[in-house]
C-alpha positions in Angstrom: 0.0 0.0 0.0 1.6 3.2 -1.2 -1.0 6.0 -1.2 1.7 8.7 -1.6 3.2 7.1 -4.7 2.3 8.9 -8.0 1.1 6.5 -10.7 3.9 5.4 -12.9 4.0 4.1 -16.5 4.3 0.4 -17.4 8.0 0.5 -18.4 8.9 2.2 -15.1 7.0 -0.4 -13.2 8.7 -3.3 -15.0 12.1 -1.7 -14.3 11.6 -0.9 -10.6 9.1 -3.5 -9.3 10.1 -6.9 -7.9 9.3 -10.0 -9.9 5.7 -11.4 -9.3 4.4 -7.8 -8.9 0.7 -7.1 -9.6 -0.3 -3.5 -10.0 -4.0 -2.8 -9.4 -6.4 0.0 -10.4 -4.3 3.0 -11.1 -1.0 2.2 -9.4 0.3 2.0 -13.0 -1.2 4.3 -15.5 -2.5 2.9 -18.8 -4.5 -0.1 -19.7 -4.0 -3.8 -18.8 -0.5 -5.2 -19.5 1.2 -8.5 -19.0 4.9 -9.5 -19.0 5.3 -13.2 -18.4 9.1 -12.9 -18.2 9.0 -10.9 -14.9 6.3 -11.9 -14.3 4.5 -8.5 -14.0 0.9 -7.5 -14.7 -1.1 -4.3 -14.6 -4.8 -4.6 -14.1 -6.4 -1.2 -14.6 -9.4 0.4 -16.4 -8.9 4.1 -15.6 -6.9 5.5 -18.5 -5.7 4.5 -21.9 -8.8 2.4 -22.4 -12.4 2.8 -23.6 -14.1 2.5 -20.2 -17.4 0.9 -21.3 -15.4 -1.8 -23.2 -13.0 -2.6 -20.4 -13.8 -4.6 -17.3 -13.3 -3.0 -13.9 -10.2 -4.2 -12.1 -12.1 -6.6 -9.8 -13.6 -8.4 -12.9 -10.1 -8.5 -14.6 -8.7 -10.2 -11.5 -11.6 -12.7 -11.4 -11.2 -13.8 -15.0 -7.4 -13.9 -14.7 -7.6 -16.1 -11.6 -10.1 -18.5 -13.2 -7.9 -18.7 -16.3 -4.8 -19.7 -14.2 -3.0 -16.5 -13.4 -1.1 -18.4 -10.7 0.2 -20.8 -13.3 2.8 -18.1 -14.1 2.7 -16.1 -10.8 4.2 -18.9 -8.7 7.6 -20.1 -7.3 8.7 -23.4 -5.8 6.4 -22.8 -2.8 3.3 -22.2 -4.8 1.3 -19.0 -5.8 3.2 -15.8 -5.3 2.2 -12.2 -5.8 3.4 -8.8 -4.6 0.2 -6.6 -4.9 0.9 -2.9 -5.4 -1.9 -0.4 -4.8 -2.2 3.3 -3.9 -5.9 3.4 -3.1 -8.4 1.6 -0.9 -11.7 2.0 -2.9 -14.3 -0.7 -3.6 -12.5 -2.0 -6.7 -9.2 -2.3 -4.9 -10.8 -4.0 -1.9 -12.6 -6.6 -4.0 -9.6 -7.2 -6.2 -7.4 -7.8 -3.1 -10.0 -10.1 -1.6 -9.9 -12.4 -4.6 -6.1 -12.5 -4.8 -5.7 -13.1 -1.1 -8.5 -15.8 -1.2 -7.7 -17.2 -4.6 -8.9 -20.6 -3.6 -12.4 -19.2 -3.5 -12.1 -16.9 -6.5 -10.9 -19.6 -8.8 -14.1 -21.6 -8.3 -16.1 -20.9 -11.5 -19.4 -21.6 -9.6 -19.4 -19.4 -6.5 -22.8 -17.6 -6.8 -22.3 -15.0 -4.0 -18.9 -13.9 -5.2 -19.9 -14.0 -8.8 -22.8 -11.8 -8.2 -20.8 -9.4 -6.0 -18.1 -9.0 -8.7 -20.6 -8.6 -11.5 -22.5 -5.8 -9.8 -19.4 -4.0 -8.6 -18.0 -4.3 -12.1 -21.0 -2.5 -13.5 -21.0 0.1 -10.8 -17.3 0.8 -11.0 -17.0 0.7 -14.8 -19.7 3.4 -15.0 -18.5 5.4 -11.9 -21.9 4.7 -10.2 -24.0 5.5 -13.3 -25.4 2.1 -13.9 -29.2 2.4 -13.1 -29.7 -0.4 -10.6 -32.9 0.3 -8.7 -32.3 1.8 -5.3 -34.5 -0.8 -3.6 -32.6 -3.7 -5.1 -31.4 -5.9 -2.2 -27.9 -6.2 -3.6 -27.5 -2.4 -3.5 -28.1 -2.5 0.3 -25.7 -5.4 0.7 -23.0 -3.4 -1.2 -23.7 -0.4 1.0 -22.8 -2.5 4.1 -19.8 -4.3 2.5 -18.1 -1.1 1.4 -19.2 1.1 4.3 -15.6 1.3 5.8 -14.3 2.8 2.6 -17.2 5.2 2.0 -17.0 6.5 5.6 -13.3 6.9 5.3 -13.8 8.9 2.1 -16.5 11.1 3.5 -14.5 11.9 6.6 -11.5 13.1 4.6 -9.3 10.1 5.3 -8.2 9.8 1.7 -6.6 13.2 1.8 -4.2 12.3 4.6 -2.7 9.5 2.5 -1.8 7.4 5.6 -0.8 3.9 4.4 -1.7 2.3 7.7 -5.2 3.8 7.6 -5.6 2.7 4.0 -4.7 -0.9 4.9 -7.2 -0.9 7.8 -10.0 0.1 5.4 -9.0 -2.8 3.0 -8.8 -5.2 5.9 -12.2 -4.2 7.2 -13.8 -4.5 3.8 -12.1 -7.8 3.2 -13.7 -9.2 6.4 -17.1 -7.9 5.3 -16.8 -9.6 1.9 -16.0 -12.9 3.6 -19.0 -12.5 5.8 -21.2 -11.7 2.8 -20.2 -14.6 0.6 -20.6 -17.0 3.6 -24.2 -15.8 4.2 -23.4 -13.7 7.3 -23.5 -10.3 5.7 -25.7 -7.3 6.6 -27.5 -4.5 4.8 -27.6 -0.7 5.0 -30.0 1.9 3.6 -28.6 3.9 0.7 -27.7 7.5 1.2 -28.0 9.2 -2.2 -27.9 12.8 -1.0 -26.0 15.4 -3.0 -26.1 19.2 -3.3 -26.3 21.1 -6.5 -23.9 24.1 -6.2 -23.8 25.2 -9.8 -25.1 24.7 -13.3 -23.3 24.7 -16.6 -24.1 24.0 -20.3 -25.4 20.4 -19.9 -23.5 19.7 -16.7 -24.0 20.3 -13.0 -21.5 21.2 -10.2 -22.2 19.1 -7.1 -21.1 18.4 -3.6 -21.4 14.7 -2.8 -22.9 14.1 0.6 -24.1 10.5 0.8 -22.1 7.4 0.2 -24.2 6.6 -2.9 -24.6 10.2 -4.1 -23.6 9.3 -7.7 -26.7 7.0 -7.9 -28.8 9.9 -6.7 -27.3 12.3 -9.2 -27.9 10.2 -12.2 -31.4 9.2 -11.0 -32.1 13.0 -10.7 -31.3 13.4 -14.4 -27.8 14.7 -14.2 -25.8 13.4 -17.2 -22.5 15.1 -16.7 -21.1 16.5 -13.5 -18.3 18.3 -11.7 -17.9 17.1 -8.2 -15.8 19.3 -5.8 -14.6 18.9 -2.3 -12.2 21.2 -0.4 -9.4 19.4 1.5 -8.2 20.5 5.0 -5.0 22.0 3.4 -7.1 24.3 1.3 -6.6 22.4 -2.0 -9.4 20.7 -3.9 -10.5 17.3 -5.0 -12.2 17.6 -8.4 -14.0 14.8 -10.2 -15.5 15.3 -13.7 -17.7 12.5 -15.1 -20.5 11.7 -17.5 -23.1 8.9 -17.5 -21.9 7.5 -20.9 -19.4 8.2 -23.6 -22.3 9.3 -25.8 -22.9 12.3 -23.5 -21.2 15.5 -25.0 -18.7 16.3 -22.3 -15.1 16.3 -23.7 -13.3 14.7 -20.7 -10.1 13.9 -22.4 -9.7 17.3 -23.9 -10.6 18.8 -20.5 -8.0 16.6 -18.8 -5.3 17.9 -21.1 -6.4 21.6 -20.6 -6.6 21.2 -16.8 -3.1 19.8 -16.7 -1.9 22.9 -18.7 -3.6 25.2 -16.2 -2.5 23.3 -13.1 1.2 23.0 -13.9 1.3 20.1 -11.5 4.5 18.3 -12.5 4.4 14.5 -12.3 1.2 14.2 -10.2 -1.3 15.1 -12.8 -5.0 15.1 -13.7 -5.9 11.7 -15.1 -8.6 9.3 -16.1 -10.4 8.2 -19.3 -13.4 8.8 -21.5 -16.0 8.5 -18.7 -14.4 10.1 -15.6 -11.3 12.1 -14.7 -9.9 13.5 -11.5 -7.5 16.0 -10.1 -4.0 14.9 -9.0 -4.4 12.0 -6.7 -1.7 12.9 -4.1 -1.3 16.6 -4.2 -4.8 17.6 -5.0 -5.6 20.7 -7.1 -4.9 24.4 -6.6 -7.7 25.3 -9.1 -10.8 26.8 -7.5 -14.2 25.4 -8.5 -15.0 28.6 -10.4 -11.8 28.3 -12.4 -12.5 24.7 -13.3 -16.1 25.7 -14.3 -14.7 28.4 -16.5 -12.4 25.9 -18.2 -15.2 23.5 -18.8 -17.4 26.1 -20.4 -14.6 27.3 -22.6 -13.9 23.8 -23.9 -17.6 23.1 -24.4 -17.8 26.3 -26.5 -15.0 24.9 -28.7 -17.2 21.8 -29.3 -20.1 23.8 -30.7 
């Protein structure tokens, strides 16, 4: 767990990581890659990919495990992996659970785990936009499973980038996943609250309040959004997203423009064609009104 490590490219990872290293969900930028000589593997769906055509990391892990990932990732003692992450979100937690409990994940018929990965794959791939009904039982089960991460995120824990705290979140979620797939899980009501704090041309600026605020936003008819949160150090966390790649919201062009305006060095704005975010470690020095002005300027160029 290295939450202060800036995402690196694939070649740097291959040169600096130990053999048997597995990079998950943004530790290495770019799409999925495999080098059997290391061996090394990058499982990611955040940038360098078409998001709706790429499985979430947890689903990539599942299919890799079933199709014998540990045939290559093994030494004389058996399966071996050094798992490298810089986040503790739902996708990371579920990916780690499967790698750490590969004996369960390699079973092709495991209904509870299969369902959990499938639903989380849909939710994470679409950044919460997939329109599962709010009263669907599985949504309340997911709310309970991932409550440690969502509470950590809402409380500002992500901003402190403390590795020990990140590990604690992953461990707590791992335990809840085990309880869930063995029939001992619980449920929580959804909290889809959000606050509209601005409107643009076809997009809305929001403050996310509830753990499932994205579901509330899309259910309310928001198709493109700019979510903003101020950090304790006065910098900002910005997230720009859209419900689908068919919604006119030029995220990749916006990402390039925002990096020009930010002048942020190696820790940069990043993401793909569905969702982008401000620098993961250092945050952003751009105020919400400045980002809004850039969005509107780029949208005008699209007209």
